[in-house]
PDB file as gemmi writes it, atoms N, CA and C in Angstrom:
CRYST1    1.000    1.000    1.000  90.00  90.00  90.00 P 1                      
ATOM      1  N   VAL A   1      -2.282  12.081  -5.396  1.00  0.00           N  
ATOM      2  CA  VAL A   1      -1.738  11.438  -4.208  1.00  0.00           C  
ATOM      3  C   VAL A   1      -2.900  10.900  -3.378  1.00  0.00           C  
ATOM      4  N   THR A   2      -2.718   9.714  -2.843  1.00  0.00           N  
ATOM      5  CA  THR A   2      -3.711   9.151  -1.928  1.00  0.00           C  
ATOM      6  C   THR A   2      -3.006   8.700  -0.659  1.00  0.00           C  
ATOM      7  N   ARG A   3      -3.732   8.744   0.431  1.00  0.00           N  
ATOM      8  CA  ARG A   3      -3.203   8.282   1.706  1.00  0.00           C  
ATOM      9  C   ARG A   3      -3.944   7.027   2.131  1.00  0.00           C  
ATOM     10  N   ILE A   4      -3.191   6.069   2.621  1.00  0.00           N  
ATOM     11  CA  ILE A   4      -3.751   4.835   3.161  1.00  0.00           C  
ATOM     12  C   ILE A   4      -3.465   4.864   4.662  1.00  0.00           C  
ATOM     13  N   TYR A   5      -4.528   4.885   5.443  1.00  0.00           N  
ATOM     14  CA  TYR A   5      -4.421   4.970   6.902  1.00  0.00           C  
ATOM     15  C   TYR A   5      -4.511   3.573   7.519  1.00  0.00           C  
ATOM     16  N   TYR A   6      -3.788   3.370   8.596  1.00  0.00           N  
ATOM     17  CA  TYR A   6      -3.881   2.108   9.340  1.00  0.00           C  
ATOM     18  C   TYR A   6      -3.524   2.359  10.798  1.00  0.00           C  
ATOM     19  N   GLU A   7      -3.955   1.443  11.644  1.00  0.00           N  
ATOM     20  CA  GLU A   7      -3.689   1.559  13.075  1.00  0.00           C  
ATOM     21  C   GLU A   7      -3.165   0.222  13.584  1.00  0.00           C  
ATOM     22  N   LEU A   8      -2.148   0.272  14.412  1.00  0.00           N  
ATOM     23  CA  LEU A   8      -1.530  -0.936  14.962  1.00  0.00           C  
ATOM     24  C   LEU A   8      -1.681  -0.956  16.479  1.00  0.00           C  
ATOM     25  N   PRO A   9      -2.116  -2.077  17.040  1.00  0.00           N  
ATOM     26  CA  PRO A   9      -2.232  -2.182  18.496  1.00  0.00           C  
ATOM     27  C   PRO A   9      -0.880  -2.378  19.184  1.00  0.00           C  
ATOM     28  N   ARG A  10       0.115  -2.846  18.418  1.00  0.00           N  
ATOM     29  CA  ARG A  10       1.457  -3.080  18.968  1.00  0.00           C  
ATOM     30  C   ARG A  10       2.491  -2.985  17.839  1.00  0.00           C  
ATOM     31  N   VAL A  11       3.739  -2.932  18.186  1.00  0.00           N  
ATOM     32  CA  VAL A  11       4.815  -2.887  17.201  1.00  0.00           C  
ATOM     33  C   VAL A  11       4.687  -4.105  16.288  1.00  0.00           C  
ATOM     34  N   SER A  12       4.772  -3.881  14.981  1.00  0.00           N  
ATOM     35  CA  SER A  12       4.598  -4.975  14.017  1.00  0.00           C  
ATOM     36  C   SER A  12       5.468  -4.766  12.780  1.00  0.00           C  
ATOM     37  N   GLU A  13       5.775  -5.870  12.133  1.00  0.00           N  
ATOM     38  CA  GLU A  13       6.390  -5.814  10.810  1.00  0.00           C  
ATOM     39  C   GLU A  13       5.251  -5.544   9.836  1.00  0.00           C  
ATOM     40  N   VAL A  14       5.337  -4.451   9.106  1.00  0.00           N  
ATOM     41  CA  VAL A  14       4.257  -4.040   8.210  1.00  0.00           C  
ATOM     42  C   VAL A  14       4.755  -4.051   6.773  1.00  0.00           C  
ATOM     43  N   ARG A  15       3.897  -4.565   5.900  1.00  0.00           N  
ATOM     44  CA  ARG A  15       4.194  -4.590   4.463  1.00  0.00           C  
ATOM     45  C   ARG A  15       2.952  -4.116   3.735  1.00  0.00           C  
ATOM     46  N   LEU A  16       3.124  -3.126   2.860  1.00  0.00           N  
ATOM     47  CA  LEU A  16       2.015  -2.602   2.073  1.00  0.00           C  
ATOM     48  C   LEU A  16       2.481  -2.520   0.616  1.00  0.00           C  
ATOM     49  N   VAL A  17       1.837  -3.320  -0.235  1.00  0.00           N  
ATOM     50  CA  VAL A  17       2.244  -3.430  -1.636  1.00  0.00           C  
ATOM     51  C   VAL A  17       1.052  -3.159  -2.539  1.00  0.00           C  
ATOM     52  N   ILE A  18       1.293  -2.416  -3.623  1.00  0.00           N  
ATOM     53  CA  ILE A  18       0.259  -2.123  -4.609  1.00  0.00           C  
ATOM     54  C   ILE A  18       0.491  -3.008  -5.834  1.00  0.00           C  
ATOM     55  N   TYR A  19      -0.616  -3.586  -6.330  1.00  0.00           N  
ATOM     56  CA  TYR A  19      -0.583  -4.447  -7.509  1.00  0.00           C  
ATOM     57  C   TYR A  19      -1.557  -3.914  -8.551  1.00  0.00           C  
ATOM     58  N   ASN A  20      -1.305  -4.244  -9.825  1.00  0.00           N  
ATOM     59  CA  ASN A  20      -2.307  -3.944 -10.850  1.00  0.00           C  
ATOM     60  C   ASN A  20      -3.293  -5.101 -10.907  1.00  0.00           C  
ATOM     61  N   THR A  21      -4.289  -5.007 -11.773  1.00  0.00           N  
ATOM     62  CA  THR A  21      -5.334  -6.037 -11.826  1.00  0.00           C  
ATOM     63  C   THR A  21      -4.830  -7.352 -12.404  1.00  0.00           C  
ATOM     64  N   LEU A  22      -3.632  -7.353 -12.986  1.00  0.00           N  
ATOM     65  CA  LEU A  22      -3.031  -8.600 -13.482  1.00  0.00           C  
ATOM     66  C   LEU A  22      -2.232  -9.300 -12.386  1.00  0.00           C  
ATOM     67  N   GLY A  23      -2.161  -8.666 -11.210  1.00  0.00           N  
ATOM     68  CA  GLY A  23      -1.420  -9.250 -10.095  1.00  0.00           C  
ATOM     69  C   GLY A  23       0.049  -8.904 -10.101  1.00  0.00           C  
ATOM     70  N   GLN A  24       0.459  -7.994 -10.981  1.00  0.00           N  
ATOM     71  CA  GLN A  24       1.862  -7.587 -11.042  1.00  0.00           C  
ATOM     72  C   GLN A  24       2.127  -6.504 -10.007  1.00  0.00           C  
ATOM     73  N   ARG A  25       3.235  -6.641  -9.304  1.00  0.00           N  
ATOM     74  CA  ARG A  25       3.588  -5.650  -8.285  1.00  0.00           C  
ATOM     75  C   ARG A  25       3.906  -4.327  -8.966  1.00  0.00           C  
ATOM     76  N   VAL A  26       3.274  -3.275  -8.504  1.00  0.00           N  
ATOM     77  CA  VAL A  26       3.490  -1.931  -9.029  1.00  0.00           C  
ATOM     78  C   VAL A  26       4.478  -1.180  -8.139  1.00  0.00           C  
ATOM     79  N   ARG A  27       4.240  -1.241  -6.838  1.00  0.00           N  
ATOM     80  CA  ARG A  27       5.098  -0.506  -5.909  1.00  0.00           C  
ATOM     81  C   ARG A  27       4.956  -1.047  -4.496  1.00  0.00           C  
ATOM     82  N   THR A  28       6.069  -1.161  -3.803  1.00  0.00           N  
ATOM     83  CA  THR A  28       6.067  -1.479  -2.377  1.00  0.00           C  
ATOM     84  C   THR A  28       6.161  -0.156  -1.634  1.00  0.00           C  
ATOM     85  N   LEU A  29       5.121   0.178  -0.893  1.00  0.00           N  
ATOM     86  CA  LEU A  29       5.096   1.444  -0.164  1.00  0.00           C  
ATOM     87  C   LEU A  29       5.724   1.336   1.209  1.00  0.00           C  
ATOM     88  N   LEU A  30       5.636   0.144   1.804  1.00  0.00           N  
ATOM     89  CA  LEU A  30       6.142  -0.013   3.165  1.00  0.00           C  
ATOM     90  C   LEU A  30       6.542  -1.460   3.388  1.00  0.00           C  
ATOM     91  N   ASN A  31       7.708  -1.638   3.953  1.00  0.00           N  
ATOM     92  CA  ASN A  31       8.200  -2.961   4.331  1.00  0.00           C  
ATOM     93  C   ASN A  31       9.167  -2.741   5.496  1.00  0.00           C  
ATOM     94  N   ASP A  32       8.595  -2.542   6.685  1.00  0.00           N  
ATOM     95  CA  ASP A  32       9.413  -2.114   7.809  1.00  0.00           C  
ATOM     96  C   ASP A  32       8.723  -2.434   9.132  1.00  0.00           C  
ATOM     97  N   ARG A  33       9.463  -2.305  10.199  1.00  0.00           N  
ATOM     98  CA  ARG A  33       8.911  -2.442  11.551  1.00  0.00           C  
ATOM     99  C   ARG A  33       8.306  -1.094  11.931  1.00  0.00           C  
ATOM    100  N   VAL A  34       7.055  -1.118  12.405  1.00  0.00           N  
ATOM    101  CA  VAL A  34       6.331   0.124  12.699  1.00  0.00           C  
ATOM    102  C   VAL A  34       5.825   0.079  14.138  1.00  0.00           C  
ATOM    103  N   GLU A  35       5.933   1.209  14.808  1.00  0.00           N  
ATOM    104  CA  GLU A  35       5.470   1.336  16.195  1.00  0.00           C  
ATOM    105  C   GLU A  35       3.941   1.291  16.261  1.00  0.00           C  
ATOM    106  N   ALA A  36       3.420   0.991  17.434  1.00  0.00           N  
ATOM    107  CA  ALA A  36       1.972   0.993  17.656  1.00  0.00           C  
ATOM    108  C   ALA A  36       1.419   2.399  17.450  1.00  0.00           C  
ATOM    109  N   GLY A  37       0.153   2.462  17.050  1.00  0.00           N  
ATOM    110  CA  GLY A  37      -0.496   3.757  16.875  1.00  0.00           C  
ATOM    111  C   GLY A  37      -1.100   3.904  15.497  1.00  0.00           C  
ATOM    112  N   ARG A  38      -1.571   5.111  15.208  1.00  0.00           N  
ATOM    113  CA  ARG A  38      -2.212   5.420  13.927  1.00  0.00           C  
ATOM    114  C   ARG A  38      -1.160   5.987  12.966  1.00  0.00           C  
ATOM    115  N   HIS A  39      -1.168   5.468  11.748  1.00  0.00           N  
ATOM    116  CA  HIS A  39      -0.175   5.855  10.745  1.00  0.00           C  
ATOM    117  C   HIS A  39      -0.847   6.012   9.386  1.00  0.00           C  
ATOM    118  N   TRP A  40      -0.105   6.568   8.434  1.00  0.00           N  
ATOM    119  CA  TRP A  40      -0.567   6.637   7.063  1.00  0.00           C  
ATOM    120  C   TRP A  40       0.626   6.562   6.121  1.00  0.00           C  
ATOM    121  N   VAL A  41       0.331   6.100   4.897  1.00  0.00           N  
ATOM    122  CA  VAL A  41       1.330   6.003   3.840  1.00  0.00           C  
ATOM    123  C   VAL A  41       0.737   6.679   2.610  1.00  0.00           C  
ATOM    124  N   GLU A  42       1.544   7.452   1.890  1.00  0.00           N  
ATOM    125  CA  GLU A  42       1.071   8.110   0.670  1.00  0.00           C  
ATOM    126  C   GLU A  42       1.558   7.369  -0.565  1.00  0.00           C  
ATOM    127  N   TRP A  43       0.692   7.323  -1.570  1.00  0.00           N  
ATOM    128  CA  TRP A  43       1.084   6.821  -2.889  1.00  0.00           C  
ATOM    129  C   TRP A  43       0.799   7.920  -3.893  1.00  0.00           C  
ATOM    130  N   ASN A  44       1.813   8.283  -4.655  1.00  0.00           N  
ATOM    131  CA  ASN A  44       1.702   9.378  -5.609  1.00  0.00           C  
ATOM    132  C   ASN A  44       1.444   8.908  -7.042  1.00  0.00           C  
ATOM    133  N   GLY A  45       1.083   7.645  -7.222  1.00  0.00           N  
ATOM    134  CA  GLY A  45       0.769   7.137  -8.557  1.00  0.00           C  
ATOM    135  C   GLY A  45       1.989   6.744  -9.370  1.00  0.00           C  
ATOM    136  N   LEU A  46       3.132   6.588  -8.702  1.00  0.00           N  
ATOM    137  CA  LEU A  46       4.351   6.179  -9.400  1.00  0.00           C  
ATOM    138  C   LEU A  46       4.650   4.713  -9.120  1.00  0.00           C  
ATOM    139  N   ASN A  47       5.291   4.054 -10.089  1.00  0.00           N  
ATOM    140  CA  ASN A  47       5.707   2.667  -9.874  1.00  0.00           C  
ATOM    141  C   ASN A  47       7.104   2.642  -9.250  1.00  0.00           C  
ATOM    142  N   GLU A  48       7.680   1.456  -9.130  1.00  0.00           N  
ATOM    143  CA  GLU A  48       9.001   1.307  -8.502  1.00  0.00           C  
ATOM    144  C   GLU A  48      10.087   2.080  -9.261  1.00  0.00           C  
ATOM    145  N   SER A  49       9.900   2.252 -10.569  1.00  0.00           N  
ATOM    146  CA  SER A  49      10.887   2.951 -11.404  1.00  0.00           C  
ATOM    147  C   SER A  49      10.689   4.459 -11.419  1.00  0.00           C  
ATOM    148  N   GLY A  50       9.666   4.956 -10.718  1.00  0.00           N  
ATOM    149  CA  GLY A  50       9.403   6.381 -10.690  1.00  0.00           C  
ATOM    150  C   GLY A  50       8.569   6.884 -11.853  1.00  0.00           C  
ATOM    151  N   GLN A  51       7.990   5.957 -12.620  1.00  0.00           N  
ATOM    152  CA  GLN A  51       7.139   6.332 -13.751  1.00  0.00           C  
ATOM    153  C   GLN A  51       5.681   6.371 -13.314  1.00  0.00           C  
ATOM    154  N   ARG A  52       4.934   7.300 -13.883  1.00  0.00           N  
ATOM    155  CA  ARG A  52       3.497   7.394 -13.588  1.00  0.00           C  
ATOM    156  C   ARG A  52       2.782   6.183 -14.160  1.00  0.00           C  
ATOM    157  N   VAL A  53       1.866   5.639 -13.385  1.00  0.00           N  
ATOM    158  CA  VAL A  53       1.054   4.523 -13.869  1.00  0.00           C  
ATOM    159  C   VAL A  53      -0.256   5.083 -14.402  1.00  0.00           C  
ATOM    160  N   GLY A  54      -0.953   4.313 -15.211  1.00  0.00           N  
ATOM    161  CA  GLY A  54      -2.195   4.759 -15.815  1.00  0.00           C  
ATOM    162  C   GLY A  54      -3.369   4.738 -14.852  1.00  0.00           C  
ATOM    163  N   SER A  55      -4.403   5.462 -15.228  1.00  0.00           N  
ATOM    164  CA  SER A  55      -5.648   5.435 -14.456  1.00  0.00           C  
ATOM    165  C   SER A  55      -6.203   4.023 -14.478  1.00  0.00           C  
ATOM    166  N   GLY A  56      -6.886   3.645 -13.424  1.00  0.00           N  
ATOM    167  CA  GLY A  56      -7.490   2.322 -13.380  1.00  0.00           C  
ATOM    168  C   GLY A  56      -7.656   1.815 -11.967  1.00  0.00           C  
ATOM    169  N   ILE A  57      -7.954   0.537 -11.883  1.00  0.00           N  
ATOM    170  CA  ILE A  57      -8.156  -0.120 -10.593  1.00  0.00           C  
ATOM    171  C   ILE A  57      -6.840  -0.747 -10.153  1.00  0.00           C  
ATOM    172  N   TYR A  58      -6.498  -0.525  -8.911  1.00  0.00           N  
ATOM    173  CA  TYR A  58      -5.302  -1.109  -8.307  1.00  0.00           C  
ATOM    174  C   TYR A  58      -5.708  -1.795  -7.016  1.00  0.00           C  
ATOM    175  N   ILE A  59      -4.893  -2.725  -6.611  1.00  0.00           N  
ATOM    176  CA  ILE A  59      -5.161  -3.509  -5.406  1.00  0.00           C  
ATOM    177  C   ILE A  59      -3.987  -3.306  -4.463  1.00  0.00           C  
ATOM    178  N   TYR A  60      -4.301  -3.085  -3.193  1.00  0.00           N  
ATOM    179  CA  TYR A  60      -3.191  -3.039  -2.244  1.00  0.00           C  
ATOM    180  C   TYR A  60      -3.381  -4.117  -1.189  1.00  0.00           C  
ATOM    181  N   ARG A  61      -2.256  -4.678  -0.800  1.00  0.00           N  
ATOM    182  CA  ARG A  61      -2.233  -5.736   0.214  1.00  0.00           C  
ATOM    183  C   ARG A  61      -1.488  -5.196   1.425  1.00  0.00           C  
ATOM    184  N   PHE A  62      -2.181  -5.223   2.556  1.00  0.00           N  
ATOM    185  CA  PHE A  62      -1.625  -4.746   3.810  1.00  0.00           C  
ATOM    186  C   PHE A  62      -1.408  -5.945   4.726  1.00  0.00           C  
ATOM    187  N   GLU A  63      -0.210  -6.089   5.248  1.00  0.00           N  
ATOM    188  CA  GLU A  63       0.112  -7.173   6.174  1.00  0.00           C  
ATOM    189  C   GLU A  63       0.788  -6.571   7.408  1.00  0.00           C  
ATOM    190  N   ALA A  64       0.312  -6.963   8.567  1.00  0.00           N  
ATOM    191  CA  ALA A  64       0.917  -6.542   9.835  1.00  0.00           C  
ATOM    192  C   ALA A  64       0.843  -7.727  10.782  1.00  0.00           C  
ATOM    193  N   GLY A  65       1.980  -8.346  11.040  1.00  0.00           N  
ATOM    194  CA  GLY A  65       1.978  -9.556  11.865  1.00  0.00           C  
ATOM    195  C   GLY A  65       1.154 -10.637  11.192  1.00  0.00           C  
ATOM    196  N   ASP A  66       0.167 -11.189  11.906  1.00  0.00           N  
ATOM    197  CA  ASP A  66      -0.701 -12.228  11.353  1.00  0.00           C  
ATOM    198  C   ASP A  66      -1.890 -11.661  10.583  1.00  0.00           C  
ATOM    199  N   TYR A  67      -2.081 -10.352  10.647  1.00  0.00           N  
ATOM    200  CA  TYR A  67      -3.225  -9.703   9.999  1.00  0.00           C  
ATOM    201  C   TYR A  67      -2.916  -9.403   8.534  1.00  0.00           C  
ATOM    202  N   GLN A  68      -3.884  -9.709   7.649  1.00  0.00           N  
ATOM    203  CA  GLN A  68      -3.751  -9.410   6.224  1.00  0.00           C  
ATOM    204  C   GLN A  68      -5.063  -8.847   5.709  1.00  0.00           C  
ATOM    205  N   ARG A  69      -4.960  -7.886   4.807  1.00  0.00           N  
ATOM    206  CA  ARG A  69      -6.155  -7.323   4.197  1.00  0.00           C  
ATOM    207  C   ARG A  69      -5.815  -6.907   2.770  1.00  0.00           C  
ATOM    208  N   VAL A  70      -6.745  -7.192   1.859  1.00  0.00           N  
ATOM    209  CA  VAL A  70      -6.586  -6.816   0.455  1.00  0.00           C  
ATOM    210  C   VAL A  70      -7.743  -5.888   0.107  1.00  0.00           C  
ATOM    211  N   MET A  71      -7.422  -4.735  -0.472  1.00  0.00           N  
ATOM    212  CA  MET A  71      -8.437  -3.742  -0.816  1.00  0.00           C  
ATOM    213  C   MET A  71      -8.205  -3.230  -2.236  1.00  0.00           C  
ATOM    214  N   LYS A  72      -9.297  -2.783  -2.859  1.00  0.00           N  
ATOM    215  CA  LYS A  72      -9.215  -2.168  -4.191  1.00  0.00           C  
ATOM    216  C   LYS A  72      -9.209  -0.664  -4.041  1.00  0.00           C  
ATOM    217  N   MET A  73      -8.580  -0.001  -5.012  1.00  0.00           N  
ATOM    218  CA  MET A  73      -8.650   1.464  -5.084  1.00  0.00           C  
ATOM    219  C   MET A  73      -8.626   1.872  -6.545  1.00  0.00           C  
ATOM    220  N   ILE A  74      -9.159   3.034  -6.827  1.00  0.00           N  
ATOM    221  CA  ILE A  74      -9.202   3.547  -8.183  1.00  0.00           C  
ATOM    222  C   ILE A  74      -8.265   4.751  -8.276  1.00  0.00           C  
ATOM    223  N   LEU A  75      -7.405   4.719  -9.287  1.00  0.00           N  
ATOM    224  CA  LEU A  75      -6.532   5.852  -9.556  1.00  0.00           C  
ATOM    225  C   LEU A  75      -7.107   6.602 -10.747  1.00  0.00           C  
ATOM    226  N   MET A  76      -7.482   7.857 -10.499  1.00  0.00           N  
ATOM    227  CA  MET A  76      -8.055   8.687 -11.569  1.00  0.00           C  
ATOM    228  C   MET A  76      -7.149   9.893 -11.771  1.00  0.00           C  
ATOM    229  N   LYS A  77      -6.921  10.211 -13.038  1.00  0.00           N  
ATOM    230  CA  LYS A  77      -6.077  11.377 -13.351  1.00  0.00           C  
ATOM    231  C   LYS A  77      -6.920  12.470 -13.944  1.00  0.00           C  
TER     232      LYS A  77                                                      
END                                                                             
């Protein structure tokens, strides 16, 4: 399990999606309106179907209002 932390200065529509290195969506962790403040989301290494994904490099895209950020992460088993 990994936690992704983020902080919002104001209420925002937040979307956090994990992709594999081929650009295929693995899992949407968050797609909701979130209050201002510090928050975190957990990913347990499962895809949308509830199946475990393999070890490797994954990319997550975080969007909150006009702000966007793309980061890499490594899943090791």
